[in-house]
C-alpha positions as CSV (number, residue, x, y, z in Angstrom):
1,M,237.0,125.7,92.6
2,N,236.9,129.2,91.2
3,K,233.3,130.4,90.5
4,N,234.3,131.5,86.9
5,I,235.6,128.0,86.2
6,V,232.4,126.4,87.5
7,N,230.3,128.7,85.4
8,R,232.3,127.9,82.3
9,I,232.0,124.2,82.9
10,L,228.2,124.5,83.3
11,E,227.9,126.5,80.2
12,E,230.0,124.0,78.2
13,T,227.9,121.2,79.7
14,D,224.6,122.8,78.8
15,Y,225.9,123.5,75.3
16,I,227.1,119.9,74.6
17,I,223.8,118.5,76.0
18,K,221.8,120.8,73.8
19,T,223.8,120.6,70.6
20,E,225.8,117.3,70.9
21,K,228.8,119.0,69.3
22,T,232.3,117.6,69.6
23,I,235.0,118.7,72.0
24,R,236.8,120.5,69.2
25,E,233.7,122.4,68.2
26,I,233.0,123.4,71.8
27,A,236.5,124.6,72.2
28,N,236.1,126.9,69.1
29,V,232.7,128.3,70.4
30,F,234.1,129.1,73.9
31,N,237.5,130.1,72.6
32,I,239.5,127.7,74.8
33,S,241.7,124.8,74.1
34,K,240.5,121.2,73.5
35,S,242.5,120.1,76.5
36,T,240.6,122.5,78.7
37,V,237.2,121.4,77.4
38,H,238.2,117.7,77.8
39,K,239.4,118.3,81.4
40,D,236.3,120.3,82.2
41,L,233.9,117.7,80.9
42,H,235.7,114.6,82.1
43,E,237.2,115.5,85.4
44,R,235.8,118.7,86.8
45,L,232.1,118.2,85.9
46,K,232.1,114.9,87.8
47,L,232.8,116.9,91.0
48,I,230.1,119.5,90.2
49,D,227.1,117.6,88.9
50,K,227.1,113.8,88.5
51,T,223.8,113.7,86.6
52,K,225.0,116.1,83.9
53,Y,228.4,114.2,83.8
54,L,226.6,111.0,82.9
55,K,224.7,112.7,80.1
56,V,227.8,114.3,78.7
57,N,229.8,111.1,79.0
58,K,227.2,109.3,76.9
59,I,227.5,111.9,74.2
60,L,231.3,111.8,74.2
61,K,231.3,108.0,74.0
62,Y,229.0,108.2,71.0
63,H,231.5,110.6,69.4
64,I,234.3,108.1,70.0
65,D,232.2,105.3,68.5
66,I,231.5,107.2,65.2
67,R,234.9,109.0,64.8
68,H,236.1,106.5,62.2
69,I,233.0,107.3,60.1
70,R,233.5,111.0,60.4
71,G,237.2,110.6,59.4
72,G,236.2,108.7,56.3
73,V,233.6,111.2,55.3
74,S,236.1,114.1,55.8
75,T,238.7,112.4,53.7
76,K,236.2,111.7,51.0
77,K,235.2,115.4,50.9
78,K,238.8,116.5,50.9
79,Y,239.7,114.4,47.8
80,L,236.5,115.3,46.0
81,N,237.3,119.0,46.4
82,L,240.8,118.4,45.1
83,V,239.4,116.8,41.9
84,N,236.8,119.5,41.3
């Protein structure tokens, strides 16, 4: 794998472990697509560092578990802003 790609993956990994941000937020910070971040953290990271992969996977599973709550909060904010 290209050294630049490996460095990018490790930077993304350290960032998500440190901040626990979502894939979408990480994509915005690193100025890459959500698909690339997803592929980096789900497929490529497993080949580079299994320990970090397990940590990241735990964070991403948590995001999946709470996404329905985030969606509800976001919708509530949207409609509150329309009324005000």
